[in-house]
FIKOLZA-1660 file (N, C-alpha, C; in steps of 0.1 Angstrom, whole numbers, plus 5000, padded with zeros to 4 digits):
% residues 261
   i   px   py   pz ch aa at
   1 5009 4988 5000  A  M  N
   1 5000 5000 5000  A  M CA
   1 5009 5012 5000  A  M  C
   2 5006 5022 4991  A  I  N
   2 5014 5034 4990  A  I CA
   2 5006 5045 4998  A  I  C
   3 5013 5051 5008  A  I  N
   3 5007 5061 5016  A  I CA
   3 5009 5074 5010  A  I  C
   4 4998 5082 5008  A  G  N
   4 5000 5095 5002  A  G CA
   4 5004 5105 5013  A  G  C
   5 5016 5111 5011  A  T  N
   5 5021 5121 5020  A  T CA
   5 5029 5131 5013  A  T  C
   6 5030 5143 5017  A  R  N
   6 5038 5153 5011  A  R CA
   6 5053 5150 5014  A  R  C
   7 5061 5151 5003  A  V  N
   7 5075 5149 5004  A  V CA
   7 5083 5160 4998  A  V  C
   8 5092 5166 5006  A  K  N
   8 5100 5177 5001  A  K CA
   8 5113 5171 4995  A  K  C
   9 5116 5176 4983  A  K  N
   9 5128 5171 4975  A  K CA
   9 5139 5181 4976  A  K  C
  10 5151 5177 4981  A  V  N
  10 5162 5186 4984  A  V CA
  10 5174 5180 4977  A  V  C
  11 5182 5189 4970  A  I  N
  11 5195 5185 4964  A  I CA
  11 5206 5192 4972  A  I  C
  12 5216 5184 4976  A  L  N
  12 5228 5190 4983  A  L CA
  12 5240 5188 4975  A  L  C
  13 5247 5199 4973  A  L  N
  13 5259 5200 4964  A  L CA
  13 5271 5202 4972  A  L  C
  14 5280 5192 4974  A  P  N
  14 5292 5193 4982  A  P CA
  14 5304 5197 4974  A  P  C
  15 5312 5207 4980  A  D  N
  15 5326 5209 4976  A  D CA
  15 5329 5209 4961  A  D  C
  16 5324 5220 4955  A  L  N
  16 5328 5222 4941  A  L CA
  16 5342 5227 4939  A  L  C
  17 5346 5235 4948  A  H  N
  17 5359 5242 4948  A  H CA
  17 5362 5249 4935  A  H  C
  18 5352 5256 4929  A  H  N
  18 5354 5263 4917  A  H CA
  18 5366 5272 4919  A  H  C
  19 5375 5273 4909  A  P  N
  19 5374 5268 4895  A  P CA
  19 5380 5254 4893  A  P  C
  20 5381 5247 4904  A  Y  N
  20 5387 5233 4903  A  Y CA
  20 5376 5223 4903  A  Y  C
  21 5364 5227 4899  A  H  N
  21 5353 5217 4899  A  H CA
  21 5354 5207 4887  A  H  C
  22 5348 5196 4889  A  N  N
  22 5348 5186 4878  A  N CA
  22 5337 5189 4868  A  N  C
  23 5340 5195 4857  A  E  N
  23 5330 5200 4848  A  E CA
  23 5320 5189 4843  A  E  C
  24 5325 5177 4841  A  R  N
  24 5316 5167 4836  A  R CA
  24 5306 5162 4847  A  R  C
  25 5312 5161 4859  A  A  N
  25 5303 5158 4870  A  A CA
  25 5292 5168 4873  A  A  C
  26 5297 5181 4873  A  V  N
  26 5287 5192 4875  A  V CA
  26 5277 5192 4864  A  V  C
  27 5281 5191 4852  A  N  N
  27 5271 5191 4841  A  N CA
  27 5261 5180 4842  A  N  C
  28 5265 5168 4847  A  A  N
  28 5256 5157 4849  A  A CA
  28 5246 5160 4860  A  A  C
  29 5251 5166 4871  A  V  N
  29 5242 5170 4882  A  V CA
  29 5232 5181 4878  A  V  C
  30 5237 5190 4870  A  F  N
  30 5228 5201 4865  A  F CA
  30 5217 5196 4856  A  F  C
  31 5220 5186 4848  A  K  N
  31 5210 5180 4839  A  K CA
  31 5200 5172 4848  A  K  C
  32 5205 5166 4859  A  F  N
  32 5196 5159 4868  A  F CA
  32 5187 5169 4875  A  F  C
  33 5192 5180 4880  A  I  N
  33 5184 5190 4887  A  I CA
  33 5173 5196 4878  A  I  C
  34 5176 5198 4865  A  K  N
  34 5166 5203 4856  A  K CA
  34 5154 5193 4855  A  K  C
  35 5158 5180 4855  A  W  N
  35 5148 5169 4853  A  W CA
  35 5140 5167 4867  A  W  C
  36 5148 5168 4878  A  F  N
  36 5142 5164 4891  A  F CA
  36 5133 5174 4897  A  F  C
  37 5136 5187 4894  A  K  N
  37 5127 5198 4899  A  K CA
  37 5126 5198 4914  A  K  C
  38 5138 5201 4921  A  P  N
  38 5138 5200 4935  A  P CA
  38 5130 5212 4942  A  P  C
  39 5126 5210 4954  A  D  N
  39 5119 5220 4962  A  D CA
  39 5129 5229 4969  A  D  C
  40 5141 5224 4971  A  E  N
  40 5152 5232 4977  A  E CA
  40 5166 5227 4971  A  E  C
  41 5175 5236 4970  A  I  N
  41 5188 5234 4966  A  I CA
  41 5197 5239 4977  A  I  C
  42 5207 5231 4981  A  N  N
  42 5216 5235 4991  A  N CA
  42 5231 5233 4987  A  N  C
  43 5238 5244 4985  A  I  N
  43 5252 5244 4983  A  I CA
  43 5259 5242 4996  A  I  C
  44 5266 5231 4998  A  L  N
  44 5269 5226 5012  A  L CA
  44 5283 5231 5016  A  L  C
  45 5289 5241 5010  A  G  N
  45 5302 5246 5015  A  G CA
  45 5313 5243 5005  A  G  C
  46 5323 5252 5006  A  D  N
  46 5335 5251 4997  A  D CA
  46 5330 5250 4982  A  D  C
  47 5320 5258 4979  A  A  N
  47 5316 5260 4965  A  A CA
  47 5327 5267 4957  A  A  C
  48 5334 5276 4963  A  M  N
  48 5346 5283 4957  A  M CA
  48 5359 5279 4964  A  M  C
  49 5369 5278 4957  A  N  N
  49 5382 5275 4963  A  N CA
  49 5388 5288 4970  A  N  C
  50 5383 5299 4966  A  M  N
  50 5386 5312 4972  A  M CA
  50 5401 5315 4971  A  M  C
  51 5406 5314 4958  A  N  N
  51 5421 5315 4956  A  N CA
  51 5426 5328 4961  A  N  C
  52 5419 5339 4959  A  F  N
  52 5424 5352 4963  A  F CA
  52 5426 5353 4978  A  F  C
  53 5419 5344 4986  A  A  N
  53 5421 5345 5001  A  A CA
  53 5429 5333 5006  A  A  C
  54 5436 5327 4997  A  N  N
  54 5444 5315 5001  A  N CA
  54 5455 5318 5011  A  N  C
  55 5452 5315 5024  A  H  N
  55 5461 5320 5035  A  H CA
  55 5474 5312 5034  A  H  C
  56 5475 5300 5028  A  W  N
  56 5487 5293 5027  A  W CA
  56 5496 5301 5017  A  W  C
  57 5491 5305 5006  A  K  N
  57 5499 5313 4996  A  K CA
  57 5502 5327 5002  A  K  C
  58 5494 5332 5010  A  I  N
  58 5497 5345 5016  A  I CA
  58 5509 5344 5025  A  I  C
  59 5508 5333 5033  A  K  N
  59 5519 5331 5042  A  K CA
  59 5532 5328 5035  A  K  C
  60 5532 5321 5024  A  E  N
  60 5544 5318 5016  A  E CA
  60 5548 5331 5008  A  E  C
  61 5540 5341 5007  A  Q  N
  61 5543 5353 4999  A  Q CA
  61 5545 5349 4985  A  Q  C
  62 5536 5341 4980  A  D  N
  62 5537 5336 4966  A  D CA
  62 5532 5347 4956  A  D  C
  63 5540 5356 4952  A  H  N
  63 5536 5367 4944  A  H CA
  63 5532 5363 4930  A  H  C
  64 5538 5353 4925  A  E  N
  64 5535 5348 4912  A  E CA
  64 5521 5342 4912  A  E  C
  65 5517 5335 4922  A  Y  N
  65 5503 5329 4924  A  Y CA
  65 5493 5340 4923  A  Y  C
  66 5495 5351 4931  A  F  N
  66 5485 5362 4932  A  F CA
  66 5485 5371 4920  A  F  C
  67 5494 5370 4911  A  E  N
  67 5493 5377 4898  A  E CA
  67 5482 5372 4890  A  E  C
  68 5478 5359 4892  A  K  N
  68 5468 5353 4884  A  K CA
  68 5454 5353 4890  A  K  C
  69 5453 5357 4902  A  V  N
  69 5439 5357 4908  A  V CA
  69 5436 5371 4913  A  V  C
  70 5423 5374 4913  A  T  N
  70 5417 5386 4918  A  T CA
  70 5404 5384 4925  A  T  C
  71 5400 5393 4934  A  V  N
  71 5387 5391 4941  A  V CA
  71 5376 5391 4930  A  V  C
  72 5376 5401 4921  A  K  N
  72 5366 5402 4911  A  K CA
  72 5365 5390 4902  A  K  C
  73 5376 5386 4898  A  G  N
  73 5377 5374 4889  A  G CA
  73 5372 5361 4896  A  G  C
  74 5375 5360 4909  A  N  N
  74 5371 5348 4917  A  N CA
  74 5356 5347 4917  A  N  C
  75 5349 5358 4920  A  Y  N
  75 5335 5358 4921  A  Y CA
  75 5328 5358 4908  A  Y  C
  76 5333 5365 4898  A  E  N
  76 5326 5366 4885  A  E CA
  76 5326 5353 4878  A  E  C
  77 5337 5346 4878  A  T  N
  77 5338 5333 4871  A  T CA
  77 5329 5323 4878  A  T  C
  78 5329 5323 4891  A  F  N
  78 5320 5314 4898  A  F CA
  78 5305 5316 4895  A  F  C
  79 5302 5329 4895  A  D  N
  79 5288 5333 4892  A  D CA
  79 5284 5328 4878  A  D  C
  80 5293 5331 4868  A  N  N
  80 5290 5328 4854  A  N CA
  80 5290 5312 4852  A  N  C
  81 5299 5305 4859  A  D  N
  81 5300 5291 4856  A  D CA
  81 5290 5282 4864  A  D  C
  82 5287 5287 4876  A  I  N
  82 5279 5278 4886  A  I CA
  82 5266 5285 4890  A  I  C
  83 5267 5296 4897  A  L  N
  83 5255 5302 4904  A  L CA
  83 5244 5306 4895  A  L  C
  84 5247 5314 4884  A  T  N
  84 5237 5318 4875  A  T CA
  84 5231 5307 4867  A  T  C
  85 5239 5298 4862  A  P  N
  85 5233 5286 4855  A  P CA
  85 5224 5278 4864  A  P  C
  86 5228 5276 4877  A  L  N
  86 5220 5269 4886  A  L CA
  86 5207 5275 4889  A  L  C
  87 5207 5289 4890  A  E  N
  87 5195 5296 4892  A  E CA
  87 5185 5295 4880  A  E  C
  88 5190 5293 4869  A  K  N
  88 5182 5292 4857  A  K CA
  88 5176 5278 4856  A  K  C
  89 5182 5268 4862  A  L  N
  89 5178 5254 4861  A  L CA
  89 5166 5251 4871  A  L  C
  90 5167 5257 4883  A  I  N
  90 5157 5253 4893  A  I CA
  90 5143 5259 4890  A  I  C
  91 5133 5252 4895  A  P  N
  91 5120 5257 4892  A  P CA
  91 5116 5269 4901  A  P  C
  92 5107 5277 4896  A  R  N
  92 5102 5288 4904  A  R CA
  92 5097 5284 4917  A  R  C
  93 5101 5291 4928  A  G  N
  93 5097 5288 4941  A  G CA
  93 5106 5278 4948  A  G  C
  94 5116 5273 4941  A  C  N
  94 5126 5265 4948  A  C CA
  94 5134 5273 4958  A  C  C
  95 5135 5268 4970  A  K  N
  95 5143 5275 4981  A  K CA
  95 5158 5273 4978  A  K  C
  96 5165 5283 4981  A  K  N
  96 5180 5282 4978  A  K CA
  96 5188 5285 4991  A  K  C
  97 5197 5276 4994  A  T  N
  97 5205 5278 5006  A  T CA
  97 5220 5277 5002  A  T  C
  98 5228 5286 5006  A  F  N
  98 5242 5287 5003  A  F CA
  98 5249 5286 5017  A  F  C
  99 5256 5275 5020  A  M  N
  99 5263 5273 5032  A  M CA
  99 5278 5276 5030  A  M  C
 100 5284 5283 5038  A  G  N
 100 5299 5286 5037  A  G CA
 100 5306 5273 5042  A  G  C
 101 5318 5271 5036  A  G  N
 101 5327 5261 5041  A  G CA
 101 5340 5267 5046  A  G  C
 102 5349 5259 5050  A  N  N
 102 5362 5264 5055  A  N CA
 102 5369 5273 5045  A  N  C
 103 5367 5270 5032  A  H  N
 103 5374 5279 5022  A  H CA
 103 5367 5292 5021  A  H  C
 104 5354 5293 5021  A  E  N
 104 5347 5306 5022  A  E CA
 104 5351 5314 5035  A  E  C
 105 5354 5306 5045  A  D  N
 105 5358 5312 5058  A  D CA
 105 5372 5318 5057  A  D  C
 106 5380 5315 5047  A  W  N
 106 5393 5321 5046  A  W CA
 106 5392 5337 5045  A  W  C
 107 5380 5341 5040  A  V  N
 107 5378 5356 5039  A  V CA
 107 5379 5362 5052  A  V  C
 108 5374 5355 5062  A  N  N
 108 5374 5361 5076  A  N CA
 108 5388 5363 5082  A  N  C
 109 5397 5355 5077  A  I  N
 109 5411 5356 5081  A  I CA
 109 5416 5370 5076  A  I  C
 110 5413 5373 5064  A  I  N
 110 5417 5386 5058  A  I CA
 110 5410 5398 5066  A  I  C
 111 5397 5397 5068  A  T  N
 111 5390 5408 5074  A  T CA
 111 5393 5410 5089  A  T  C
 112 5397 5399 5095  A  R  N
 112 5402 5400 5109  A  R CA
 112 5415 5407 5110  A  R  C
 113 5424 5405 5100  A  K  N
 113 5437 5411 5100  A  K CA
 113 5437 5426 5096  A  K  C
 114 5427 5429 5087  A  D  N
 114 5426 5442 5082  A  D CA
 114 5412 5446 5080  A  D  C
 115 5407 5454 5090  A  R  N
 115 5392 5457 5090  A  R CA
 115 5388 5465 5078  A  R  C
 116 5397 5471 5071  A  R  N
 116 5394 5479 5059  A  R CA
 116 5387 5471 5048  A  R  C
 117 5389 5458 5048  A  F  N
 117 5383 5449 5038  A  F CA
 117 5369 5444 5042  A  F  C
 118 5365 5447 5054  A  R  N
 118 5351 5442 5058  A  R CA
 118 5341 5449 5049  A  R  C
 119 5332 5440 5044  A  G  N
 119 5321 5445 5036  A  G CA
 119 5324 5445 5021  A  G  C
 120 5336 5442 5017  A  S  N
 120 5340 5443 5003  A  S CA
 120 5346 5430 4997  A  S  C
 121 5347 5420 5005  A  V  N
 121 5353 5407 5000  A  V CA
 121 5345 5395 5003  A  V  C
 122 5334 5396 5011  A  E  N
 122 5327 5385 5016  A  E CA
 122 5318 5379 5005  A  E  C
 123 5317 5366 5004  A  P  N
 123 5308 5360 4993  A  P CA
 123 5294 5364 4994  A  P  C
 124 5288 5365 5006  A  E  N
 124 5274 5368 5007  A  E CA
 124 5271 5382 5002  A  E  C
 125 5281 5391 5003  A  I  N
 125 5279 5405 4999  A  I CA
 125 5282 5406 4984  A  I  C
 126 5294 5401 4979  A  I  N
 126 5298 5403 4965  A  I CA
 126 5288 5396 4956  A  I  C
 127 5283 5384 4960  A  L  N
 127 5274 5377 4951  A  L CA
 127 5259 5381 4953  A  L  C
 128 5257 5391 4962  A  N  N
 128 5243 5396 4964  A  N CA
 128 5233 5385 4967  A  N  C
 129 5237 5376 4976  A  L  N
 129 5229 5364 4979  A  L CA
 129 5215 5368 4985  A  L  C
 130 5215 5377 4994  A  A  N
 130 5202 5381 4999  A  A CA
 130 5192 5386 4988  A  A  C
 131 5197 5395 4980  A  K  N
 131 5189 5400 4969  A  K CA
 131 5185 5390 4959  A  K  C
 132 5193 5379 4958  A  R  N
 132 5189 5368 4949  A  R CA
 132 5182 5357 4956  A  R  C
 133 5177 5360 4968  A  N  N
 133 5169 5350 4976  A  N CA
 133 5176 5337 4980  A  N  C
 134 5189 5339 4982  A  W  N
 134 5197 5327 4988  A  W CA
 134 5198 5329 5003  A  W  C
 135 5195 5319 5010  A  E  N
 135 5197 5319 5025  A  E CA
 135 5212 5317 5027  A  E  C
 136 5219 5326 5033  A  W  N
 136 5234 5324 5035  A  W CA
 136 5236 5319 5050  A  W  C
 137 5243 5308 5051  A  I  N
 137 5246 5302 5064  A  I CA
 137 5261 5302 5065  A  I  C
 138 5268 5310 5073  A  P  N
 138 5282 5310 5074  A  P CA
 138 5288 5297 5080  A  P  C
 139 5300 5295 5077  A  Y  N
 139 5307 5283 5082  A  Y CA
 139 5307 5283 5097  A  Y  C
 140 5310 5294 5103  A  I  N
 140 5309 5296 5117  A  I CA
 140 5299 5306 5120  A  I  C
 141 5289 5303 5128  A  Q  N
 141 5277 5311 5131  A  Q CA
 141 5276 5312 5146  A  Q  C
 142 5278 5324 5152  A  E  N
 142 5277 5326 5166  A  E CA
 142 5286 5316 5174  A  E  C
 143 5298 5314 5169  A  N  N
 143 5308 5305 5175  A  N CA
 143 5305 5291 5174  A  N  C
 144 5295 5288 5165  A  K  N
 144 5292 5274 5163  A  K CA
 144 5292 5271 5148  A  K  C
 145 5293 5259 5144  A  R  N
 145 5293 5255 5130  A  R CA
 145 5279 5258 5124  A  R  C
 146 5278 5263 5112  A  G  N
 146 5266 5266 5106  A  G CA
 146 5259 5253 5102  A  G  C
 147 5246 5252 5106  A  I  N
 147 5238 5239 5104  A  I CA
 147 5225 5242 5097  A  I  C
 148 5221 5234 5088  A  K  N
 148 5207 5235 5082  A  K CA
 148 5200 5222 5085  A  K  C
 149 5188 5222 5091  A  Q  N
 149 5181 5210 5095  A  Q CA
 149 5169 5208 5085  A  Q  C
 150 5168 5195 5081  A  Y  N
 150 5157 5190 5073  A  Y CA
 150 5151 5179 5080  A  Y  C
 151 5139 5182 5086  A  G  N
 151 5132 5171 5094  A  G CA
 151 5141 5167 5105  A  G  C
 152 5144 5154 5106  A  K  N
 152 5153 5149 5117  A  K CA
 152 5168 5149 5113  A  K  C
 153 5171 5154 5102  A  L  N
 153 5185 5154 5097  A  L CA
 153 5192 5167 5098  A  L  C
 154 5204 5167 5103  A  L  N
 154 5212 5179 5103  A  L CA
 154 5222 5179 5091  A  L  C
 155 5223 5190 5084  A  T  N
 155 5233 5191 5073  A  T CA
 155 5243 5202 5076  A  T  C
 156 5255 5200 5073  A  F  N
 156 5265 5211 5075  A  F CA
 156 5277 5207 5066  A  F  C
 157 5287 5217 5065  A  H  N
 157 5298 5214 5057  A  H CA
 157 5307 5203 5061  A  H  C
 158 5309 5201 5074  A  G  N
 158 5318 5191 5079  A  G CA
 158 5327 5196 5089  A  G  C
 159 5332 5187 5098  A  I  N
 159 5340 5191 5109  A  I CA
 159 5353 5183 5109  A  I  C
 160 5352 5170 5108  A  Y  N
 160 5364 5162 5110  A  Y CA
 160 5370 5156 5097  A  Y  C
 161 5383 5153 5097  A  T  N
 161 5389 5148 5085  A  T CA
 161 5398 5136 5088  A  T  C
 162 5396 5130 5099  A  N  N
 162 5404 5118 5103  A  N CA
 162 5399 5106 5095  A  N  C
 163 5406 5095 5096  A  K  N
 163 5402 5083 5088  A  K CA
 163 5388 5079 5091  A  K  C
 164 5384 5079 5103  A  Y  N
 164 5370 5075 5107  A  Y CA
 164 5361 5087 5110  A  Y  C
 165 5361 5096 5101  A  H  N
 165 5353 5109 5104  A  H CA
 165 5339 5107 5106  A  H  C
 166 5332 5097 5099  A  A  N
 166 5318 5095 5101  A  A CA
 166 5315 5090 5115  A  A  C
 167 5323 5081 5120  A  Q  N
 167 5322 5076 5134  A  Q CA
 167 5324 5088 5144  A  Q  C
 168 5334 5096 5142  A  K  N
 168 5336 5107 5150  A  K CA
 168 5324 5117 5150  A  K  C
 169 5319 5119 5138  A  T  N
 169 5307 5128 5137  A  T CA
 169 5295 5122 5144  A  T  C
 170 5293 5109 5142  A  A  N
 170 5281 5103 5149  A  A CA
 170 5283 5103 5164  A  A  C
 171 5295 5102 5169  A  D  N
 171 5298 5102 5183  A  D CA
 171 5296 5116 5189  A  D  C
 172 5298 5126 5181  A  T  N
 172 5297 5140 5186  A  T CA
 172 5283 5145 5186  A  T  C
 173 5275 5141 5176  A  F  N
 173 5261 5146 5174  A  F CA
 173 5251 5135 5180  A  F  C
 174 5240 5139 5184  A  S  N
 174 5230 5130 5190  A  S CA
 174 5219 5127 5180  A  S  C
 175 5220 5132 5168  A  R  N
 175 5211 5129 5157  A  R CA
 175 5218 5128 5144  A  R  C
 176 5210 5123 5134  A  S  N
 176 5216 5120 5121  A  S CA
 176 5222 5132 5114  A  S  C
 177 5233 5131 5107  A  C  N
 177 5240 5141 5101  A  C CA
 177 5244 5138 5086  A  C  C
 178 5245 5148 5078  A  L  N
 178 5249 5146 5064  A  L CA
 178 5259 5158 5061  A  L  C
 179 5270 5155 5056  A  Y  N
 179 5280 5166 5054  A  Y CA
 179 5290 5163 5042  A  Y  C
 180 5297 5173 5039  A  G  N
 180 5308 5172 5028  A  G CA
 180 5321 5173 5035  A  G  C
 181 5330 5182 5029  A  H  N
 181 5343 5185 5035  A  H CA
 181 5354 5175 5033  A  H  C
 182 5351 5162 5035  A  T  N
 182 5361 5152 5034  A  T CA
 182 5363 5147 5019  A  T  C
 183 5354 5150 5010  A  H  N
 183 5355 5146 4996  A  H CA
 183 5353 5131 4994  A  H  C
 184 5350 5123 5004  A  D  N
 184 5348 5109 5002  A  D CA
 184 5334 5105 5007  A  D  C
 185 5331 5092 5006  A  I  N
 185 5318 5087 5010  A  I CA
 185 5321 5078 5022  A  I  C
 186 5314 5081 5033  A  Q  N
 186 5316 5072 5045  A  Q CA
 186 5304 5073 5053  A  Q  C
 187 5300 5063 5060  A  S  N
 187 5288 5063 5068  A  S CA
 187 5290 5054 5081  A  S  C
 188 5284 5059 5091  A  Y  N
 188 5285 5052 5104  A  Y CA
 188 5271 5053 5111  A  Y  C
 189 5267 5042 5118  A  T  N
 189 5255 5042 5125  A  T CA
 189 5258 5040 5140  A  T  C
 190 5251 5047 5148  A  K  N
 190 5253 5047 5163  A  K CA
 190 5240 5045 5170  A  K  C
 191 5241 5037 5181  A  I  N
 191 5230 5036 5190  A  I CA
 191 5235 5040 5204  A  I  C
 192 5226 5043 5213  A  T  N
 192 5229 5047 5226  A  T CA
 192 5222 5038 5236  A  T  C
 193 5227 5038 5248  A  V  N
 193 5221 5030 5259  A  V CA
 193 5207 5034 5262  A  V  C
 194 5204 5047 5262  A  D  N
 194 5191 5052 5266  A  D CA
 194 5181 5050 5255  A  D  C
 195 5185 5046 5243  A  D  N
 195 5175 5043 5232  A  D CA
 195 5181 5032 5223  A  D  C
 196 5181 5020 5229  A  D  N
 196 5188 5009 5222  A  D CA
 196 5180 5004 5210  A  D  C
 197 5168 5009 5208  A  R  N
 197 5160 5005 5196  A  R CA
 197 5161 5016 5185  A  R  C
 198 5166 5028 5189  A  G  N
 198 5168 5038 5179  A  G CA
 198 5182 5039 5174  A  G  C
 199 5184 5047 5165  A  F  N
 199 5198 5049 5160  A  F CA
 199 5199 5063 5153  A  F  C
 200 5211 5067 5151  A  H  N
 200 5213 5079 5142  A  H CA
 200 5226 5076 5134  A  H  C
 201 5227 5083 5123  A  T  N
 201 5238 5080 5113  A  T CA
 201 5245 5093 5110  A  T  C
 202 5257 5091 5106  A  A  N
 202 5265 5103 5100  A  A CA
 202 5271 5098 5087  A  A  C
 203 5269 5106 5077  A  Q  N
 203 5274 5103 5063  A  Q CA
 203 5280 5114 5056  A  Q  C
 204 5291 5112 5050  A  S  N
 204 5297 5122 5041  A  S CA
 204 5293 5118 5026  A  S  C
 205 5292 5129 5018  A  I  N
 205 5286 5127 5005  A  I CA
 205 5295 5130 4993  A  I  C
 206 5308 5129 4995  A  G  N
 206 5317 5131 4983  A  G CA
 206 5319 5145 4980  A  G  C
 207 5322 5148 4967  A  C  N
 207 5326 5161 4963  A  C CA
 207 5322 5163 4948  A  C  C
 208 5323 5175 4943  A  L  N
 208 5321 5178 4929  A  L CA
 208 5333 5185 4923  A  L  C
 209 5344 5183 4929  A  C  N
 209 5357 5190 4924  A  C CA
 209 5365 5179 4917  A  C  C
 210 5376 5184 4911  A  N  N
 210 5385 5175 4904  A  N CA
 210 5391 5166 4915  A  N  C
 211 5394 5153 4911  A  L  N
 211 5398 5143 4920  A  L CA
 211 5413 5143 4922  A  L  C
 212 5421 5149 4913  A  S  N
 212 5435 5150 4914  A  S CA
 212 5440 5164 4914  A  S  C
 213 5438 5172 4924  A  P  N
 213 5442 5186 4924  A  P CA
 213 5457 5187 4925  A  P  C
 214 5462 5199 4920  A  E  N
 214 5476 5201 4918  A  E CA
 214 5483 5201 4932  A  E  C
 215 5477 5205 4942  A  F  N
 215 5484 5206 4955  A  F CA
 215 5487 5193 4961  A  F  C
 216 5480 5182 4957  A  L  N
 216 5483 5169 4962  A  L CA
 216 5495 5163 4955  A  L  C
 217 5499 5169 4944  A  K  N
 217 5511 5164 4937  A  K CA
 217 5511 5150 4933  A  K  C
 218 5500 5145 4929  A  G  N
 218 5499 5131 4924  A  G CA
 218 5497 5121 4935  A  G  C
 219 5495 5125 4948  A  K  N
 219 5493 5116 4958  A  K CA
 219 5479 5109 4957  A  K  C
 220 5478 5096 4961  A  M  N
 220 5466 5089 4961  A  M CA
 220 5456 5095 4971  A  M  C
 221 5443 5094 4968  A  N  N
 221 5433 5099 4978  A  N CA
 221 5420 5090 4976  A  N  C
 222 5411 5092 4985  A  R  N
 222 5399 5084 4984  A  R CA
 222 5387 5093 4980  A  R  C
 223 5390 5104 4973  A  W  N
 223 5379 5113 4969  A  W CA
 223 5370 5106 4959  A  W  C
 224 5357 5110 4960  A  V  N
 224 5347 5105 4951  A  V CA
 224 5337 5116 4946  A  V  C
 225 5335 5117 4933  A  N  N
 225 5325 5126 4928  A  N CA
 225 5311 5121 4931  A  N  C
 226 5303 5129 4938  A  A  N
 226 5290 5125 4942  A  A CA
 226 5282 5137 4947  A  A  C
 227 5269 5135 4950  A  F  N
 227 5261 5145 4956  A  F CA
 227 5250 5138 4963  A  F  C
 228 5241 5145 4970  A  A  N
 228 5230 5139 4977  A  A CA
 228 5216 5143 4973  A  A  C
 229 5207 5134 4972  A  I  N
 229 5193 5136 4970  A  I CA
 229 5186 5132 4983  A  I  C
 230 5178 5142 4987  A  L  N
 230 5171 5140 5000  A  L CA
 230 5156 5141 4999  A  L  C
 231 5149 5132 5004  A  Y  N
 231 5134 5132 5004  A  Y CA
 231 5130 5133 5019  A  Y  C
 232 5123 5144 5022  A  V  N
 232 5119 5146 5036  A  V CA
 232 5104 5146 5037  A  V  C
 233 5099 5137 5046  A  R  N
 233 5084 5136 5048  A  R CA
 233 5079 5145 5059  A  R  C
 234 5066 5147 5060  A  D  N
 234 5060 5156 5069  A  D CA
 234 5064 5152 5084  A  D  C
 235 5066 5139 5087  A  D  N
 235 5068 5135 5100  A  D CA
 235 5083 5137 5104  A  D  C
 236 5091 5142 5095  A  G  N
 236 5105 5145 5098  A  G CA
 236 5114 5134 5093  A  G  C
 237 5109 5122 5091  A  N  N
 237 5117 5111 5086  A  N CA
 237 5121 5114 5071  A  N  C
 238 5131 5107 5067  A  Y  N
 238 5137 5111 5054  A  Y CA
 238 5144 5099 5048  A  Y  C
 239 5147 5100 5035  A  N  N
 239 5156 5090 5028  A  N CA
 239 5166 5098 5020  A  N  C
 240 5178 5093 5021  A  T  N
 240 5190 5100 5014  A  T CA
 240 5195 5090 5003  A  T  C
 241 5198 5096 4992  A  Y  N
 241 5205 5088 4981  A  Y CA
 241 5217 5096 4977  A  Y  C
 242 5228 5089 4975  A  V  N
 242 5241 5095 4971  A  V CA
 242 5246 5089 4959  A  V  C
 243 5242 5094 4947  A  P  N
 243 5247 5088 4934  A  P CA
 243 5262 5091 4932  A  P  C
 244 5269 5081 4929  A  V  N
 244 5284 5082 4926  A  V CA
 244 5285 5085 4911  A  V  C
 245 5293 5095 4908  A  I  N
 245 5294 5099 4894  A  I CA
 245 5308 5094 4889  A  I  C
 246 5307 5086 4879  A  I  N
 246 5319 5080 4873  A  I CA
 246 5321 5085 4859  A  I  C
 247 5332 5091 4855  A  N  N
 247 5334 5096 4842  A  N CA
 247 5323 5105 4837  A  N  C
 248 5317 5113 4846  A  G  N
 248 5307 5122 4843  A  G CA
 248 5293 5116 4841  A  G  C
 249 5291 5104 4846  A  Q  N
 249 5278 5098 4844  A  Q CA
 249 5273 5091 4857  A  Q  C
 250 5260 5091 4859  A  F  N
 250 5254 5084 4870  A  F CA
 250 5239 5081 4866  A  F  C
 251 5234 5070 4872  A  T  N
 251 5220 5066 4869  A  T CA
 251 5211 5067 4882  A  T  C
 252 5199 5073 4880  A  F  N
 252 5190 5074 4891  A  F CA
 252 5176 5072 4885  A  F  C
 253 5168 5064 4892  A  A  N
 253 5154 5061 4888  A  A CA
 253 5153 5056 4874  A  A  C
 254 5163 5048 4870  A  G  N
 254 5163 5042 4856  A  G CA
 254 5168 5052 4845  A  G  C
 255 5172 5064 4849  A  R  N
 255 5177 5073 4839  A  R CA
 255 5192 5076 4841  A  R  C
 256 5199 5077 4830  A  T  N
 256 5213 5080 4831  A  T CA
 256 5215 5094 4827  A  T  C
 257 5223 5101 4835  A  F  N
 257 5226 5116 4833  A  F CA
 257 5240 5117 4830  A  F  C
 258 5243 5122 4818  A  D  N
 258 5256 5122 4812  A  D CA
 258 5261 5136 4811  A  D  C
 259 5272 5140 4818  A  G  N
 259 5277 5153 4817  A  G CA
 259 5288 5155 4806  A  G  C
 260 5289 5145 4798  A  N  N
 260 5299 5146 4787  A  N CA
 260 5293 5151 4774  A  N  C
 261 5280 5152 4773  A  K  N
 261 5273 5156 4761  A  K CA
 261 5269 5171 4762  A  K  C
% end
């Protein structure tokens, strides 16, 4: 028996790291979004690599690196490549959430050091997110990590990067979590003594960036191109699906979405 109930459809996009996004993977996801018609889209942090605010390069005083990057160029190319095309794909009335990640938070290192830059380099300001009806959730909000809740599920950019980060996240939180940040897929289920019939889970959902970035210098990693599809029911319960994207392709509901065409 199929029970008729209202279900909210949410798409979560982890770690594009523009301009180092995987174009084929992103194209496939954009084609899916156009077909899926979500009720909400959530950019889950590290959408931009924020090259102009790269504190590692600032510390190294890499002048050659900064000859190639500008604040204006950083935001304009992201808007042209990702944000505006995404806005054109989603249906009217689709709610839009933009969560900051640790890379977007690099800007705050700059503004803390030099207050003159406040109000002139932040992503929520330069991209006019409020005017474009995006809910902006900073990486750090009132000394806590920014969190967006869907029913009984918490979503955020991510906290831990150790080998067993899903277990660490499940141990830290008392309810189910979904996050990016680690660029891999990992899941852990936890029960507690006070509710031995209940459980909560923590799951990472991969990334949409290139899998062999220059800074790793050819080192192996366990990164996976993926994203999350979330169905949230009125009672707060939900189902999550994490399609893995291989060579720019994935299949969902019997349809294959190809980012190579």
